[in-house]
C-alpha atoms as one frame of an Amber mdcrd trajectory, in Angstrom:
protein
  -8.713  36.986  -0.525  -8.090  38.044  -4.111  -9.165  35.697  -6.904  -5.543
  35.436  -8.096  -4.362  34.255  -4.677  -7.156  31.682  -4.442  -6.154  30.324
  -7.847  -2.534  30.121  -6.727  -3.578  28.191  -3.623  -5.513  25.785  -5.841
  -2.419  25.189  -8.000  -0.198  25.046  -4.901  -2.431  22.359  -3.389  -2.224
  20.274  -6.577   1.587  20.486  -6.633   1.828  19.552  -2.964  -0.500  16.612
  -3.496   1.279  15.317  -6.603   4.824  16.443  -5.673   5.376  16.918  -9.388
   4.803  19.842 -11.744   4.006  17.427 -14.571   1.398  15.476 -12.590  -0.052
  18.680 -11.146  -0.450  20.070 -14.659  -2.267  16.901 -15.721  -4.461  17.053
 -12.633  -5.373  20.686 -13.309  -5.670  20.309 -17.093  -2.996  23.003 -17.462
   0.246  23.137 -19.400   3.528  22.688 -17.534   4.694  26.237 -18.452   1.463
  27.603 -16.984   2.077  25.771 -13.704   5.700  26.953 -13.675   4.514  30.548
 -14.185   2.137  30.102 -11.260   5.049  28.961  -9.075   6.923  32.134 -10.057
   3.939  34.225  -8.948   3.777  32.288  -5.655   7.429  33.090  -4.999   6.856
  36.761  -5.682   3.647  37.148  -3.688   4.615  34.903  -0.761   8.267  36.015
  -0.706   9.562  32.442  -0.493  11.100  29.944  -2.965   8.110  27.637  -2.174
   9.583  24.707  -4.165  13.236  23.789  -4.730  14.773  21.274  -7.088  16.312
  18.074  -5.741  17.581  15.990  -8.624  14.655  15.392 -10.948  12.105  16.061
  -8.221  10.890  19.113  -6.352  10.672  19.574  -2.609   8.566  22.079  -0.678
  10.284  24.587   1.561   9.500  24.869   5.263   7.178  27.748   4.428   5.333
  25.632   1.869   4.919  22.755   4.330   3.605  25.133   6.978   1.206  26.735
   4.504  -0.102  23.358   3.339  -0.731  22.313   6.932  -3.094  25.260   7.133
  -4.770  25.180   3.716  -4.558  21.526   2.634  -7.667  20.424   4.507  -9.832
  23.429   3.608  -8.757  23.272  -0.047  -9.693  19.616  -0.220 -13.052  20.310
   1.422 -13.782  23.080  -1.078 -12.834  20.882  -4.022 -14.814  17.970  -2.661
 -17.862  20.142  -1.999 -17.870  21.327  -5.599 -17.244  17.904  -7.153 -19.106
  15.702  -4.655 -21.821  14.810  -7.141 -19.664  14.870 -10.243 -18.098  11.412
 -10.203 -19.426   9.235 -13.001 -17.374   6.044 -13.518 -18.379   5.888 -17.182
 -16.881   9.310 -17.976 -14.384   9.899 -15.139 -10.667  10.355 -15.907  -9.526
   9.959 -12.316  -6.330   8.250 -11.299  -6.202   6.313  -8.046  -2.995   5.390
  -6.206  -3.341   2.210  -4.171  -0.611   1.107  -1.764  -0.516  -2.698  -1.928
   1.865  -5.636  -1.680   2.521  -7.993  -4.561   0.258 -10.569  -2.873  -2.707
  -8.187  -3.049  -1.910  -7.383  -6.675  -1.874 -11.102  -7.420  -5.196 -11.573
  -5.648  -7.364  -8.889  -7.248  -5.598  -6.849  -9.918  -6.889  -8.916 -12.825
 -10.593  -8.710 -11.864 -10.136  -5.063 -10.882  -8.709  -4.099 -14.283 -11.452
  -6.044 -16.059 -14.057  -4.226 -13.986 -12.551  -0.844 -14.859 -12.511  -1.699
 -18.547 -16.229  -2.454 -18.379 -17.517   0.183 -15.956 -14.911   2.967 -15.896
 -12.750   2.894 -19.044 -11.216   6.296 -18.311 -10.186   5.505 -14.722  -6.569
   4.485 -14.043  -5.251   2.588 -11.010  -1.605   2.666  -9.943  -0.130   0.124
  -7.545   2.470   1.835  -5.368   4.777   0.159  -2.821   3.277  -0.645   0.550
   5.153  -0.199   3.810   3.270   0.123   7.107   4.621   3.477   8.291   5.397
   4.939   4.877   1.938   4.160   3.538   0.181   5.670   6.539   2.186   8.850
   6.025   1.348   8.713   2.322  -2.360   8.596   3.154  -2.029  11.562   5.502
  -0.048  13.548   2.926  -2.484  12.696   0.100   0.141  10.792  -1.890  -1.955
   7.625  -1.647  -5.736   7.279  -1.997  -6.207   3.807  -0.512  -4.075   1.125
   1.083  -4.488  -2.555   1.867  -2.417  -3.685   4.800  -1.954  -3.881   8.526
  -3.029  -1.219  10.981  -0.903  -1.424  14.114  -2.110   1.846  15.575  -4.976
   4.105  14.657  -5.457   7.848  14.742  -8.341  10.146  13.985  -7.055  10.904
  10.479  -7.311   7.332   9.163 -10.380   5.229   8.444 -10.429   1.487   7.850
 -12.565  -1.506   6.990 -11.548  -4.945   8.236 -11.108  -7.376   5.348  -9.887
 -10.696   6.749  -7.189 -12.213   8.909  -4.429 -14.569   7.868  -2.441 -16.982
   9.968   1.038 -18.218   9.120   2.652 -21.431   7.955   6.241 -22.592   7.765
   7.726 -23.071   4.286  10.909 -24.813   3.109  12.014 -26.984   0.184  10.543
 -30.485   0.043  13.867 -32.241   0.675  14.967 -29.879   3.440  16.375 -31.772
   6.456  13.572 -30.323   8.602  10.738 -31.057   6.149   8.049 -33.693   6.594
   7.890 -33.682  10.377   6.970 -31.385  13.260   9.780 -28.909  13.832  10.952
 -28.177  17.362  11.593 -24.686  18.687  15.302 -25.483  18.972  15.464 -26.560
  15.329  13.536 -23.475  14.307  15.930 -21.148  16.133  19.009 -22.842  14.696
  17.784 -22.641  11.088  18.631 -19.917   8.569  15.553 -17.767   7.969  14.215
 -15.778   5.029  12.108 -12.742   5.936   9.780 -10.921   3.574   9.796  -7.317
   4.768   8.173  -4.404   2.949   9.860  -1.778   5.091  13.353  -3.278   5.122
  13.135  -3.747   8.881  14.821  -7.027   9.846  12.199  -7.792  12.470   8.932
  -9.563  11.751   5.930 -10.868  13.674   7.895 -14.022  14.619  10.659 -11.915
  16.092   8.152  -9.988  18.197   6.962 -13.292  19.628  10.517 -14.485  20.273
  11.386 -11.168  21.943   8.749 -11.901  24.565  10.393 -15.274  25.232  13.883
 -13.809  25.429  14.925 -15.682  22.283  15.992 -14.780  18.773  16.514 -16.391
  15.371  18.992 -15.810  12.594  17.533 -13.932   9.638  20.004 -14.844   6.911
  18.281 -12.979   4.071  15.442 -10.561   3.418  13.391  -9.696   0.320  10.801
  -6.981  -0.199   8.255  -9.029  -2.143   6.674 -12.444  -1.782   7.016 -13.464
  -5.423  10.767 -14.172  -5.175  10.496 -16.110  -1.895   9.494 -19.571  -3.235
  12.403 -19.752  -5.677  14.850 -18.846  -2.932  13.354 -21.456  -0.629  13.417
 -24.166  -3.310  17.113 -23.613  -4.047  18.528 -23.066  -0.553  18.327 -24.309
   3.039  16.415 -21.186   4.093  13.071 -21.547   5.837  10.350 -18.886   6.110
   7.129 -18.135   7.936   4.663 -17.011   5.263   1.025 -15.839   5.320  -1.578
 -18.573   5.146  -3.324 -16.853   2.237  -0.497 -17.746  -0.177  -0.311 -21.383
   0.940  -3.038 -22.233  -1.606  -1.056 -20.832  -4.544   0.375 -23.667  -6.654
   2.998 -21.348  -8.094   4.177 -20.559  -4.590   4.034 -23.971  -2.927   5.261
 -26.103  -5.845   8.405 -27.861  -4.643   7.927 -26.621  -1.087   6.903 -28.349
   2.113   4.400 -26.399   4.202   4.138 -27.134   7.905   3.189 -25.597  11.220
   5.289 -23.213  13.263   6.579 -24.649  16.547   4.559 -22.079  18.482   1.222
 -20.289  18.223   1.107 -16.725  16.916  -1.878 -14.478  16.501  -3.162 -14.089
  12.941  -2.650 -10.753  11.199  -5.663  -8.696  10.216  -5.665  -6.869   6.897
  -7.593  -3.644   6.420  -8.677  -1.373   3.613  -7.397   2.031   4.769  -8.095
   5.588   3.642  -7.802   9.124   4.996 -10.712  10.939   6.628 -10.604  13.548
   3.859 -11.952  10.869   1.513 -14.953   9.938   3.649 -17.327  11.718   1.269
 -15.313  11.496  -1.938 -17.642   9.644  -4.341 -14.772   8.384  -6.490 -12.860
   6.905  -3.570 -16.088   5.486  -2.138 -16.787   3.831  -5.490 -13.403   2.155
  -5.932 -13.206   1.361  -2.226 -16.446  -0.602  -2.432 -15.219  -2.616  -5.398
 -11.866  -3.345  -3.759 -13.485  -4.487  -0.539 -15.836  -6.812  -2.405 -13.128
  -8.258  -4.677 -10.708  -8.877  -1.810 -13.261 -10.542   0.444 -14.609 -12.683
  -2.385 -11.096 -13.795  -3.330 -10.224 -14.563   0.282 -13.339 -16.711   0.605
 -12.377 -18.559  -2.584  -8.862 -19.190  -1.277 -10.047 -20.465   2.090 -12.664
 -22.815   0.625 -10.629 -24.076  -2.340  -9.032 -27.487  -2.493  -5.306 -27.532
  -1.651  -3.015 -25.846  -4.133  -5.683 -23.944  -6.027  -4.215 -21.228  -8.271
  -4.599 -17.677  -7.019
């Protein structure tokens, strides 16, 4: 392979990873015009448009997707082999994309940022939206470096570390007609429910349980973050099943009554997830270790704290 073609593949890989000429230029320490000129050479040499505009973004052609399937892994291995010993948190300028929910941000983002300021002042961390399927695809496509979430099914491309498991509690406003006493299954099914769903799917863990019993509930409203849920519950007749880990947050539970569900459901395990390509990446290993420690320490604090201890 000619040196020019290898250089083009290197630039091509960066564009495919970042899905942005601007971010690829930053990643490669090149100017945007230089990256654009490289795309022009790709089109000429490979006899394909390679990338096409869609609004303000670019999308790879079928040829580009097929090419990346073949070269993405080897290009990453080559880059990783060269830079495997070059990560120094004190001098690194790396940017990490972490797929997390707002609950995880609330749990560890403050200590994480403080740690970076002290140990890795040039390292940036970006919280990107977490959805189960979308995030797993993002890890496979190198759009996300790490994720914290559920792992319903595994494959050989993903790695994970178990963090902790969280049960669920029932939440509603303090003066709700159902508050202050055990709720029956019939009352639960007749109530209007709020569902926090990251994917937009109007079907949660409770619904999976009810499906097995041939029953269903009315989901009257959904939101895609936990932070808005308590205000909605305090001002309406909605009820919601929420993770146990937020039941110790005064800001969440203030004005709410927290009780037990009228049936037993299995707790949900949360994992720290990454792609196999990052198994030997020293930068990802470094931030992964800190995230795992911070999350497990915070979980232990939450579970051993007195009721209504601020997150």
